[in-house]
N, C-alpha and C positions, 0 to 999 in steps of 0.2 A: 327187131329191136334197135333202138337208136343207138349211133355211137355216142360215147361219153363227149358231153360238152365242157368246155372249160368255164371257169367262174365268171370270164369276162365275155360279155356279148356286145354284139354290135346291130344295128339295124341293117336289113338287106339293101344293097344297091342295084341299081339298075345297070344294064350291060348296054353297049352299043347296039346290040341286035334286038333286044326288047324293051319295051316302055315300064313293064311292070314284071314282078317275081311273084311266084306261087306263094300264097299267104302260108302254106305250111312248111316252106322252104327253110331250113337251119343251116347256119354256116359255122364250122368247126374252126376256132382260133388256135393257131400254133402256140405252143408253150412259151417260145422265145420272143412272142411278141410283147414289146414294151408298151404298156398302157399310158397314154398322155395324161399328165397332171395339170390341173388348173393353176395359172399363175395369178389369178386374182387375188388381191389384198384381202386377208379375212380380218373381219372386226367383230368385236363382241356385241350382242345386241345392246339396244339402249338401256334395256330396263335392268341390266346387269350393272349399271355404272354406281348404283349404290351399294354394291356389295364388294367387300376386299376378298378377291379371290386367292385362295391357296394360302390363307394367313394361317391355318391351323396346322402344326407340324404333326405329321403321323409318322411314328417311328420305324413302321415296317417298310423295308426297302422296296418291296413289291408294288406300292402304292406310287412310288416315282416313275416307275415305268410306263404308266398311263398318262403321264401329264404331256401336256402339248409343248413344252419347253424342256430343253436339257438341263437348265440350271434355275429350277423354281426357287422362289424366295423362302419357301418353306423348309428349303434344306439349310438356311443360313439363319434363320429366326424361329425360334421355338418358344413356345409358352407353357410347356409342359411342366416346368420346374416352379410356375408361379402359383400362390396360394389363390384360392377362388376369388377373393376379392381384387386383387391385383389384376389378375387374369381378365376378370368382367371389365375393368376399367381401361385396360389396354385395348380389349376388342371393341370396346364401344366408342373409344375415341377415334379409332381407325375406320370403322365400318360405317358410322353416322355420316350422311353427306348433308351440305348446306347449301341453299340457294344462292344464286351471285346476282341475280336480278330482282326487281319487285313482281314482274309478271311470272317469273317461276314460283315465287314464295306465295304470291296470291292465290295460285291453284290448290294450296293445302290449308286446310281449317285451322291447324296447331300454328301456322305462321300468321294468318290473318288475325287471330286473337292476339299474337305477340305485337303486332303493328298496332293494333288499337289500344293495347295497353300502354305501349310507348306514347302514343299521341296523347291518350289520357293524362299519363304523367307530365308531358311537356306543357298540356293546357292547365293543370293543376299547379304547375311551378310558374305559371304565367311567363313562358319562355319567349312569346311573341304576342303581338296583336296585329290583326288584319288591317291594312290601309292601301292607298293607291301610291304608286311610286314616284317620289318627287321628282321634279325636273332635274337633270343633271346627275342623278344617281343611278347606279347599276346594282339589280339584283343577282346575288350569287346562287348558283345551283345548289341541289342537294340530292342524295340518294340514299338508300336503305343499305345496311349491312346486317347479315344475320349470322348468328351463333347459336350452337347448341351447347348448353351448360350441363354439366354431369356431377351426379353425387359420388362420393368416395367409392360406392360399391359398384359404378358403373351405370347404374340407372339415370334415366334422363331426369335432370332436376329441372329445367325450364327451357323452352325456346325463347331466344332473345334477339329481339329486334332493335336496332339502334340507327337513329336518323343522324346522318352526316352532312355537313355542309361543305360545299366545294371551295374550300378556301384558297385553293391557287388562283382563283380570279381575284381575289382582293388586291388592292393598292397600298403599298406601305405609305403611311402618313395620312391616308383618307380613311382607310377601313380599319387599320391596325397601327400598333407602335411595337412595342417589344415583344419578342415571341419566345425567347428563350426559357426553356423548364428544365430543372435538373431530374434526372433519372438515376436510379441507383447504378452503381459500378458493378460490372459482373465479377471483379476479384472481390468486393466488398461481400456480395452474395455468396461466393465460394468460401470465403474465411468465416462466415457466419454460420454456414451450413456445416463446415468442418468442425467449429466450436460447438455447435448443437449436438453432434454426433458424438464428440468425446465427453461432453458435459452432460448428456441424455437431457437436454432442454427440450421444453414443448416446442412445437412447431406448427403453427395455425396460419391460415389464409383467409382474408376477407376481400370483398369486391364492394365497391362503393356504388350504388344505383345511382344512373345519371349523373356521374360526378361532375362533368363539365357544365352542368346545368346551375351549379352553385356559384359560378363564377360571375362577377359582374363586368358588364362591358363598359368602356369609355369613350366608344365610337358609335357612330350610326352604322348599322349594317341591316341591310334589307336582303331577304332570301325569297326565291320563288316558292309556290305552294308545293308542299311534299305530295308525292303520289300517296293516295288513300284518304286525304284529307277533304272533306265536301265543304265547300264556300258557298255562300249566298248569291254572289254574282262574280262574273269573270272579271279579270283584269286586276285583281288585287294581289298583294304581295305581304309576306310577314316581315314586320319591323320587329327585330331581334332586341328583346330587353334582357335577356340573360344570355351568358355563353354557350354555346354549342359545340358538339364535337366537330371537328373539320376545320373551325375557324383558327386562323394564325395564332390568335393570342388566346386561344381557349386554355391550352394547357398551363400557360403562365398563370393565368387568373385563377384557375382551379388550385394550383401548387401553392399560390400565395395564401388562399383561404385555409388549406389543409394544414399548412406549416404553423399558421397563426393558431389554430385549433390545438395541435399538438404541444406547442409550447406553452399554450395556457393551462393545458393538462399536467404540465411538470416535466416535459421530457426537454432533453437538451440535444440540440442540432450539432452534427459533426460538420465543421467547416471545411473539412477536405473532401467530404462526400455529403452534400447538402440533403440527399435523400435518405441518411441514416439517423435515426433518433433513438435515444437511449434514457432510461429511467432507473435510477439506483436508489434503493431504499433498506431499510433493515429486514424489511420482509424477502428482498431478492432482487433480481436484475431482468430488466426487460428490454428488448430491441425491436424497433419497426423499421423495416425496410419499405420503400415507397417507389413503385414504378407507375406512374400516372394514377390510375384509379385502383390498381392492385397492390395490396399490402401484405406483407409477411410478418407475422409476429412470433417472437420466440424469447426464450428465457425459462427461469426456474421458478418465476412468480405467477402461477396460473390465476391468482386472484385479481392481480393486477392487469392480466392479459384479458380477462372477462370485463373488467371494469372499464378498460379504454374501448372495447368494443361496444360497451353501453353507451358512451360517451358519444362515438362517431355515429351510431345508429339514431339517437336522438337529434343529433344535428344534421346528418346527411342521409340516412337511411341506408344501412349497409346489408349486404348478402354474406352471412357467414358460412364459409366453404369447408370449415372443418379443419382436419389435418391437411398440410400441405402435400398435394399430389401431384398437380399439373400447374406450371408456373410460366407464363411467357413462351409457350411451345416446349418446355422442358418438363420431362415426366421424372417425380421424384419418388423413390421406393425406399421405405425404411424398414430395417429389421433389427435384432439384437446385436449383430454384427456391424452395422453402419447405415450409411446413407448412400445410395446409388442415384446419381443425377444423369439423365442421358436426353437424346433428341430424337427418339425411334420413329416417332410419327412424322417430323419434320423430314427425316432422311427418307423415309418411305414416300412421302408426297413428292420429294425432289427427284428421286428416281422414276416415278410415275410419270410425272410431267414431263421429264426429258427422254422417255421411252426406253429406260435402262433397268426396268424391273426385271427383266428376263435376260439380262447379259450375262456373260461368264465374268465371274470375280478375279480379282488379282490381289497379290499378297503385298503389293506396295503402290505408292501413289505415283512416283515418278520413275521414269526409265533413267537410272543412275548413270548409265554410259552415254547419254545424251545431254548437250548443252544447248538450252534454249536461247535465241537471240532476237532481236527485232526482224532480223531478216530471213528467220526460218520460215518456210513454207510460203504460200500465195496469200496476198491480203485479202481479206473477207470483204465482199461487196456490202453486206450487212453483218454488222457486229452485234446486233440486239441480243441473239441468243446467247453469244459469249459473255455480254455484260449481265443479262439476267442470271446466268449460272454461277458467274463469280459473287454477285451480289448475295445470291441465296447461300453460297457456300461460306461467306464471310460471317453469316450469323450461326452457322453450325459450328465454327470454332470456339464457341462459347464453352462447349462442353467436350470437344474433340481437339485438344492440341496436337494430337497426331497428323492432323491435315494442315496445320497453321503454315508451315514452310512452304507447302505446295500452293496453297491459296494466296499467300503473301507474293511468292514469285510469279504466279499467274496475272495476279492484278496489276503488275507493272505494264502489262501489254493492252490495256483496255482501249487506248487510243490508236493502236496499230496492231490489231488482232489479225491473225493469220490461221491458215487451215491446221498448221503443226500446234499452234497454241490451243486451238479448239480441241483438237485430238487429245492433247495433254489434259484439258480440262475434264474431258469425256473419260479419261483414265482414272480421275479423281472418282468419278461416279461408279466406275467398275470396282474401285477399291472398297467404296462404301457399301457396295451390293454384298460383299463377303461378311460385313460385319454393321448392319444398320443400327442395332442397339447398344453400340459400345459407348461408354462414357466414363464419366469420373466416379471415384469410391472414395468415400470418406469415412475411416475407421473409426469405430467406437472406441478402441484402445489406443489411439493416436496421443501423443505427448505435445506440449506447448512449444517445442522448440523449434525455430525457424531456421531452415536450411536451404541455400541456395546454389546453383550451379550457373556459370557464365562460359560462354563459349564464341567464337568466331570463325568463319570461314574466309580466308584471306583472299581478296581479290576474284571472288567466285562470279561476278557479274561479268558477261563477256562483252557487254556493250560499254559499260562505264568504268570497269575494273575496280569497282567498289565492294567492301567486303560486307558479309551479312552477320549480324549479332543476333546471339538467342541466348536467353537465360530463362530459368524456372525456379520457383520457390516453392518448399513443402513445408507444411506446418505438421510437424511429426512425420507420418507417413503419407499425408493427403496434400495432393498438389492443389495449390490455390492460386498461384499466378504463372504466367509465362507469356513471352514475347518473341517473335521472329522478325526481323525488320533488316532491310539494307541500310548501312550506315551513309551519313549525308557527305561525306568526304573520301577522298582516295587515300588509303593507309600506305605509307612508304614500306612498312615492314608488317610481319605477321605478330609481331609484339604490340606494335602500334593498334593494330586491329583488335587484338585481345583486350588490350588497355581501355579501348573505347567501349568494348563489351562489358567490362569490368564497371566502367562508369555508369553506363545505363543499368546495370543490376544494382549498384549501390544506391541509385536513387529510387529503385522500386522497394529496396529494402528499407530505406529511410522511411517512405511512406507506409509500408506495413508496420514500422514499429510505431508510427503516429497512431494508426488504427487501433493497435494492439492497447497501447496506453489510453485511448479514449474509451475502450471497452472494459477498462478496469483490469486488465490482465497483462500488466508489463512484462516485458522480456526479462526472464532471471540471469541470462548470459548472452554474449555476443552472437549476432547471426553469423553462422559458419559460411563461408562463400567460397565455394571451390573453382580452380580454374587450372587447365591444363597446360599452361605457358608459364615457364619459369621466370622468363624474361619481363612479363607484365607484372608478375608478383614482385619482382625485384624492384622495378619501377616505383610501385606503391610503397614498398617498404624503406626505399632508402631516397631521401631528398638530394639527389645528385643529378643536375642537369647536364647533359652530353649531347652528342650528335644525335641520338636516337630519340631523345625526349624534347629538344628545344622547339620543335615545332608543333607540338601536341597542344591543343587548345587549354586555356587555364581551368576551364570548367570541367575538364576530365579529370583534373587533380583532386576532385571531390573523393575519388578512392582513397587516397593517402590522408585525406582529412577525417573522414569516418573511420579509417582505419586506426589511426592514433587516438580518436575519441573513444574507441572500443565499441562502437555500434556493429562493425562487421570484423570477422577474423579470417583472413585469407589462409587458405589451405591449398597445396598442389594436388591434384588427382591425375590418375593415369587416363590416357586417351580413350582406352576401351571402357573405362568407368564413367566417362563424362555424360550425365544423364541429359545435358542440354544440346547433344549432337544432333538429334534428329530435328532440332529446330533451326539448323544452320545450313544443311546440305541434303540431297537425296542419298538414302543409304540403301545397300543390297537388303534383300529380304531377311536373313539370318539377323545382323546386328540391329535393323529397324524394329523387328518384333521383340528382341531382347531390350532394347532401349525403352520402347513403350510400356513393355509390362513393368520395369522397375519404376516407373513414376506412377504406378498404380491406374492406368487406362485400361478397363476390364470390359469383357462383354456382359451383356445381360444376365444375372446371376440368380439365385433363388432367393425370394422374399416372400 
């Protein structure tokens, strides 16, 4: 009878006395022998890149024990409380991959059809004609961009291929002139969503097919033959007769034509935000927000909304996307309690791209006991990763005011990034890991009163000794505007720093007042502006110039002017109740979470 053998086995080895060992010989491994573990880096198979692993939350704790990571994302992101429609859309947006090159797309039938459909649309629109390249002219390149479009229920509506010119090779004055084109301000979008939630307005979305192709070119532009287009002879190029995506002047030409169409239809343009159009009539109110070729329509007049859709479809050919669900990378969920806007997919992609999907989450963004300076750490030899990370975090602040201070602080080191700055940026990712679906909530029971909070952290910058201003404004209980920014000059006292912060908040309050007047909802009473510095309030209330105020710029005294005119009403507030505190400094976990919850920055809730 053989002796018991351990579960660990090794191959027999030869001894110095023999060249071979008997085939039937077995070796017993001592129980205290430690098995060597491979140090090879493990990677997922290539075919799994099309799947979003561990996305479905399973509530039974035993399922986490078999996970390959200590902190799976499923512990911090759950879809259990979503209704089937929103759950299908969320999973579809996350799990469907999109090709990044023409060669990758050409391997799939669905994308080949999309490419041919786009080429047919371009040919039907007479976007170009084939010709030889004239002497002295240069042809710009082009590439394909691929996107998957979804229906509101999460099913794939279509595979979209778009041809984009490489406009970065154009020469100003030769290939293009003016390039500026307005897009809707995010504050305007948030105000409109807050009003839509409170007033139960319809909220629709549409997309203009090949929008830039409707713009007219006033310069001669030549482009190389796009991949997938068969030509009769080599050496030909495309002479563009219509504007094309990617050209420097494309967005401006399209915006001019769209603006004229909306004005002709009876809409009025807001001159403080040229991408907002409204129309008021006896039947109701309608507003349109424009972001390039994506349009959001809202109001209480569904007949006018359908009418303008038909006008735009007759002129440009549009795709009606139904209720607003996904706009500019922001997911919009609506229920009877209000509207929740968040950037879950964007945050998940950010974590995945920088390798932090399985990291241990943190409860705060910044180490509040550490002061970052330009000399902190060692200079990075290549700061590309740092710049890319900060740039992507900046867009996330559109729905995440809780990271505004951290991102603004880190963006000051783009030209001198160090290892300490990079670690601080990675800490922001660890904070996002614990709350990837956090966003803004606009309540359906909110009133129309504007309330603001202004704060400053005196001389907080260790390099320049400048102060940081922060303010936020709420429409009822809905947060619609905020800012965290370092002041342009050094303040000699905390009173001056707070007064400058009040001046910045007053300017924003004035703009919000103009917006509400344009929308036909003028403010019924003064905007309440809270400040936790009594000296700054006294400076605004009393027209007395003394040693503390004689060196303050004249433009800061707009606070006093607007206070006397009745636009704002200054009120003191205790420091612990100052809602703008998280926009000026790094806070400990307790005060930070309390502050954030008071401004209705909430996690993904049931819809």
